[in-house]
DOZALUM-883244 format. One record per residue (C-alpha): x, y, z; residue number from 1; residue in one letter. Coordinates in Angstrom, 3 decimals, always signed. Last residue first. Example, Ala and Ser with C-alpha at 12.3 -4.5 7.8 and 13.67 -1.06 7.14 Angstrom:
<atoms>
+----------+----------+----------+-----+------+
:        X :        Y :        Z :  nr : rest :
+----------+----------+----------+-----+------+
:  +13.670 :   -1.060 :   +7.140 :   2 :    S :
:  +12.300 :   -4.500 :   +7.800 :   1 :    A :
+----------+----------+----------+-----+------+
</atoms>
This chain:
<atoms>
+----------+----------+----------+-----+------+
:        X :        Y :        Z :  nr : rest :
+----------+----------+----------+-----+------+
: +175.874 : +104.053 : +201.207 :  73 :    C :
: +175.467 : +102.295 : +198.218 :  72 :    Y :
: +173.255 : +104.157 : +196.273 :  71 :    G :
: +175.265 : +107.021 : +195.076 :  70 :    K :
: +179.045 : +106.354 : +195.080 :  69 :    S :
: +181.114 : +105.839 : +197.917 :  68 :    S :
: +181.419 : +102.242 : +197.853 :  67 :    F :
: +185.210 : +101.901 : +198.355 :  66 :    T :
: +186.360 : +105.062 : +200.007 :  65 :    Y :
: +183.539 : +105.926 : +202.754 :  64 :    K :
: +181.615 : +102.946 : +203.327 :  63 :    K :
: +184.704 : +100.363 : +202.966 :  62 :    N :
: +186.795 : +102.652 : +204.949 :  61 :    M :
: +184.544 : +102.711 : +207.726 :  60 :    L :
: +183.828 :  +99.157 : +207.627 :  59 :    F :
: +187.375 :  +98.428 : +207.591 :  58 :    Q :
: +188.617 : +100.586 : +210.450 :  57 :    F :
: +185.933 :  +99.204 : +212.762 :  56 :    V :
: +187.008 :  +95.694 : +211.884 :  55 :    I :
: +190.748 :  +96.468 : +212.448 :  54 :    S :
: +189.524 :  +98.601 : +215.871 :  53 :    L :
: +187.742 :  +95.038 : +217.068 :  52 :    V :
: +190.393 :  +92.925 : +215.699 :  51 :    F :
: +193.293 :  +94.606 : +217.192 :  50 :    A :
: +191.025 :  +94.929 : +220.465 :  49 :    N :
: +190.367 :  +91.166 : +220.822 :  48 :    L :
: +193.868 :  +90.014 : +219.908 :  47 :    T :
: +195.434 :  +91.948 : +222.216 :  46 :    A :
: +192.811 :  +91.019 : +225.114 :  45 :    W :
: +193.764 :  +87.424 : +224.439 :  44 :    A :
: +197.500 :  +87.752 : +223.746 :  43 :    I :
: +197.279 :  +89.680 : +227.405 :  42 :    H :
: +198.677 :  +93.047 : +226.687 :  41 :    F :
: +202.066 :  +93.867 : +227.830 :  40 :    G :
: +203.092 :  +96.776 : +225.763 :  39 :    N :
: +204.629 :  +94.477 : +223.234 :  38 :    K :
: +201.840 :  +92.188 : +222.661 :  37 :    L :
: +199.820 :  +95.549 : +222.207 :  36 :    L :
: +201.882 :  +96.839 : +219.757 :  35 :    I :
: +202.571 :  +93.284 : +217.874 :  34 :    W :
: +198.578 :  +93.082 : +217.903 :  33 :    L :
: +198.067 :  +96.621 : +216.322 :  32 :    L :
: +200.632 :  +96.159 : +213.942 :  31 :    S :
: +199.031 :  +92.660 : +212.573 :  30 :    N :
: +195.771 :  +94.340 : +212.341 :  29 :    N :
: +197.139 :  +97.462 : +210.655 :  28 :    L :
: +199.011 :  +95.228 : +207.946 :  27 :    V :
: +195.632 :  +93.185 : +207.546 :  26 :    T :
: +193.558 :  +96.387 : +207.186 :  25 :    N :
: +195.694 :  +97.734 : +204.420 :  24 :    V :
: +195.494 :  +94.983 : +202.555 :  23 :    T :
: +191.787 :  +94.558 : +203.116 :  22 :    G :
: +191.548 :  +98.679 : +202.051 :  21 :    V :
: +193.506 :  +97.844 : +198.786 :  20 :    L :
: +191.382 :  +94.677 : +197.651 :  19 :    S :
: +188.284 :  +96.671 : +197.941 :  18 :    Y :
: +189.715 :  +99.730 : +196.023 :  17 :    R :
: +190.547 :  +97.079 : +193.553 :  16 :    F :
: +187.272 :  +95.530 : +193.722 :  15 :    F :
: +185.603 :  +98.952 : +193.215 :  14 :    R :
: +187.369 :  +99.934 : +190.154 :  13 :    H :
: +186.820 :  +96.502 : +188.585 :  12 :    E :
: +183.074 :  +96.971 : +189.006 :  11 :    I :
: +182.910 : +100.324 : +187.630 :  10 :    L :
: +185.112 :  +99.456 : +184.434 :   9 :    S :
: +182.878 :  +96.515 : +184.079 :   8 :    K :
: +179.771 :  +98.856 : +184.255 :   7 :    A :
: +180.903 : +101.247 : +181.972 :   6 :    R :
: +182.254 :  +98.606 : +179.702 :   5 :    E :
: +178.271 :  +97.068 : +179.872 :   4 :    N :
: +176.508 : +100.403 : +179.502 :   3 :    W :
: +178.389 : +101.499 : +176.354 :   2 :    F :
: +177.775 :  +98.387 : +174.709 :   1 :    M :
+----------+----------+----------+-----+------+
</atoms>
């Protein structure tokens, strides 16, 4: 019983962290896109740059923050 409760708690904790990183990433992506467009970037380049930077951010944050326990990354 202890193992099941511990595993459930760990999964819920990771899901919360994963959701938090995803939310921050969405805000970051939209903010970057807005800033780049306001600074005169073409919409295609602004979208590409915002997308790439937000993907890199999300990967690093998930690696460091969400799945930081032993056995994941």
